[in-house]
N, C-alpha and C positions, 0 to 999 in steps of 0.2 A: 526439608533438603528437597534439591532437584532428583530427579530420578532418570537415569540413562537406559536404554535400550537399543541396541543396535543403531547407534548414532543419533539417536532422538532424545532431545530433551523435553521433558514436561514439567511445568513448574506450578503447582496450585498454592493460592494465596487464600489465607483464612480459613484453611481446611488441613487437615492432617492426612497426607496421602500414606497408605498402607498397603498398596499393591503395584504391581510394574504396570508400566503403561504398556498397551499393546495396540500396534496399528494393523489395522484391516482393511484390504484392497476388496472393492468390489468390482468388477469388470463388465461392462455391457457394450454392447456392438451398435453403432450407428453409422450408416454408410461407409463400412470399411474401417472406421476408427474404434481404437478401443478407448473408451472413456473411463476415467478411474475417480470413484467415489473415496477420497483419503478421510476415514472416519478414525478418529483417536480415541480409543476407549481408556479416556484419563479417569482417576480414581475421584469422580467428583462426589460431594458430600450427598447422603439421601436426606432431604427435607422431610420434616414431620407432617408438611400440609403443602398444598399449591400457594405458591408466591405470587403476590400482584405483578403487574406489568412493570417491564423496567426498561431500560435503555442499555446498548452495548457498543462500544469502541473497539473496532477491530484495527489492526496495525498488519502491513504486509510489505515485504521485499527486505533489502539489505540494511542493517542496522550500520550505515557509513558514520564515523566520528561520533557514534552514540552517545557516549558517556558525556563527551564536554560539550557538545554543540546541539545535538538534538534533543536528549532526555530534559535539560533544563527548558528547553521551549515547551515542551510535552506536559511538564509540570504546571509550568506559568500558564500556558495558554490551552491546555487541554484538561489535564486532570482537575485542575483546581476549579474549571467550570462545571465539571460533570461528575460530582462525588456521587451521582445516584446511578452512574453506569456501571455495568460490568466490563472488563478488558479481555481481550485475547489477542494474540499475537503470532504470527508464523514468518519462519524465514528459512532460505536455503544457505547452510553453512558456508561461508567463504572466508578464508582466512589472508587472502591477498588478492588486489585487483590491479590488472595491468591498466595502463593509459589507455583511453579510447573516448567513445562519446560520453562516458560519463565522468569525465575530468581525467587529471594527470595520475590517478591510480594511488594506492597505498595500501596500507593493512587494515583489517576488519577484525575488531575482537569477536571471537566465536562466543563468549559469554555475555555479550551486551545486554541482551534482552532480559536477561535473569536482573538485570539492576532495575526494571520497571517494578518489580515484586516490592522492592524496598522502599520505593517512592509512594506506591500506592499505599503501604503501611503508614509511611510518615505524614502523610495527608487526613487520616482516619483516627480519630482519638478511639471510636467504638470500633464493631467489627466493620473490616473493609470487604468493598466489593469483591466477587470472584475475579481472579486474574489466572489466565491459562496460557501457556506458553508452548508452541509445537514448533521444533526444528528438526529439519532434514539433512541429510547430508547430499552433496552433488550426484554421489551414485544412486541415491534413493531417487532423485530427480529424473534421472536418466533411465532408469530401470521403469519408472511410470510413464514418461512421455516420450522415449525415444522413437517409438513406432508413429506416434503422432506428427513429431518433428520431422521426420523423413518424409511424411506424406505430403506436408505443409512444403518442403523444400523440392519435391519431385512431381506431385500430382498435375496433370495436364487437364485441360478443357477440351472442349469437342474442336476448337480451332488450332488445337496443338501448342497454345501457350500455357504457360505455368499459372495454375489456376488459385494458387493461394500465395505463393511467393510474391512480395510487393516489389516487382521489377520495374515499376514505375518510380519508386522513390529512389533515395540514395542509401538506402539500408542494405548491409551484406548479412552473410549467414549468420554470425556473432550477433548482429542487431536483432535479427529474428527468433533466435534462442534465448535471447534475454527477455524478447516480448513473451515468448512463452512461460518462461521462469516467473514474470510478473504474474500473468494470467494463473499460473499454476498456484502461486502464493496466495493470491485473491481468492481463488476457489477454495483452497485448504483451511484458511482462517475462517471463511465462512461455515464451512463444514463443521470445524470445530466447535464453533459458536452454536450451530444447531444442535450438534452432539450435547453440549453443556446445558442448552435451554430445555432439551427432553428429559435429561438426568435430573437436572437441577428443578424441574418443575416451574420454570419461568417461562413466561412471555415476553418477548422483545418486541415491543411495538415500534421502535425506532432505533435505527442502526446508522452509524458513522464507519466507514472505512478510509483509513489514511495509512500514508506511506510513514515507513520507519527512518526515512531517510531525508528529513525536510525539517527547517528551523521553522517553527510557528511563530509568525509575527503577529499575528491578529487571534484573539480568541475563537475556539470552535465552542459552541455552546449547545448541548443537546437537552440538558435537563428544562431548560426556560425558552428554549426557540425551536419548536418543532412544528411540524404540521402534517395532519393526518392524509392530506391529499398533495403533496408537493415534495420532490425529491430537489436537492440542489448540488451544484459544482461549482467551481470557482469561476469567476469571469477573466480570468487571465490564461495565458496559454492556449489560446484559442486556435486550434488547426484542424478542423473548425469549432472544436470543442475541447475542454480540457479533461483528461483521463485520471488526474493525480488523486481524485477523492471523490467521495459522495456521501451526503447524509440523506436520509429520508426514512419513509415508512417501512416496514419489514418486506412486505411483498415486491416494493418497488427496488429496493437494494438488492434482493434475491435475484431478480434478473439480471442486474449489474454484475454481481460477484459469483454467480453460479452457472450462467447460461452462454458463457463466451465460446465456449469450445463446440459445444452441439449448433449455436446459432451461426456460428461460421460456415458450417456445413450446411445446413438447412436453408439459411437466407445468402448464399452466395451469389445468387443473381440480382440482390439489391445492392452488390458492392461493385465499383467501378474496376474494369480488369487493370491489372497489374498494382492495385490498392488494397486487397482483399485484408492483409496484415498490417496496415497502418493504422495503429490502435484508435486514434482520434476519429478517423473516418468511418472505422467500424462502428464505434459507439454513436455518431450521429446518424449514420444509416441503418445501422440494426437495433443496437441496446435501447438507444433512447426512444426511438418509436414503438419498441416492444413495450417499454414502461409507460408511455401515455396510452397504449391500448389498453392496458390493465387498468387505467382509470386514475393514474398519477401525474400532475403535471411536473415537468422537468424545467428548472429555470436555473440562470446563473446567480450566484451570489458575490456582489462587487465588495462586500465587506470581508471576505476571505483574503488572507495573503499568507503565502509560506514559500520559503526560498529551499531550492534543492541544496543538500548538502553532499560533499564529495568526502571521500575516504582518507583525503590529505588535509584533514581539518580546515578545509575552504567553505564556502556556499557562495550560490549566485543571486547576488542581493537584488538585482533589477529584475527577476522573475516575475513579479507582480505586475510590471510595467511595459512587458516585451510587446512588441508591435504584433498585430494579428497576422499580418502577412510577411514572409521572408522580404528582406531587404527595406522594410518601412522604416521611420523615423524611430530613435531611440533616445530616451531623455537622460543620456549619459554625461552630457555636459554640466548637469545641474549639481553644483557643488553642495549647495544647501541641502539638496535631497541625500546626497551621498553622506554628508556628515551626519542626518538625523538617523539614516540607517546603522551607521557605526556605533552610534550611543546607544541606539536602541538594542542592538544585539549584544554589546558589551554590559549593558546592565542586567541583561538574562543570563550570560553564560559567565561572566565575570572574570572575564580573559580581556586581553588587549589583542584588539584586532585591526588589521591595516588592509586598505584596498590595494590590489596588485595588479598588473596588466593580465589578461586572459584571451580576451578576443575582441573583435569589432564590436560585438553585440553581447557580450556578456561582461557584467561587472563581478569581479571576484574578490570576496573577503575573506582574508585568511586571519584565523585567530591562532594565537600562540600560547602552549601549555610547555611552560618550560622543562616539566618532567617527562615530556615527550620527544626532548631535543631536536624541535625542528628547526 
């Protein structure tokens, strides 16, 4: 049974939870910012002896259209290929999403991530991997990150210009807040995994961190396709790199997941003025170099493809083909390509889907579930 405590849901899979989850906050100071270490004291089972190395798959962010579009693709192209990996997930609970950069808006099931537990059980005849889910309320998020967000909005450099706020981009305040939500979710799920590894006495040699709001069109293979010296990210959506996932050795992924807030401050001079909080620029100028300095190669994987899913039962199916630079050519007129995407998606989600206009550069596939009265 899920356990709720002050708006937090923690689910343990394959174990009996007998105590209440406790959230511990540890505050440290770094250049005037309060950084928060969010550790969930989940009731992990106590193993009899140390276990051998394992891999872990981590999911972050909002579970948009999760049950009908995202989860079937996770089962088909992630879980089925990684039966050796434990699973962790984090999200900030939101029930409604207004229209904006993330699409036309819609409702979000606050219990969606709990469905992950059932699917993991269904794939395993024997004892399943460990699965832990940690969800926070919007109030929880603002309590932990309000001071940091205010500083990012207002702090100025010696030249009198905003130091962190991305004033050279088209981003607005809401965009910046959502970037911090994403970073917070990434860091929180990483810390949940680290806590789990310590208590379970498991060593996670390789880790994948994935979004909870994408349709996985190609397999993510951690059990059979890993390298001790290489971290990979998708070869599409390059602005100039892709910030939507990473797979690699533990120490490399740790930098990607847990050092964003600290390195934004310590390495601010490595970032172009007015673009410090542009996520892809930040990864390209700060995070990826730090990973390479730590002895791990960072490369694009051209075989990875997934589509961003929106909260209105739609997905952007040309994500993997988008041009490198704004205004570049897009293969939107390829009818054969579009038909292939529709057939592939329908075969996985089991719903009827149809291409509908959205913008000049985005092909939107809308899938219909009659029970949702779309």
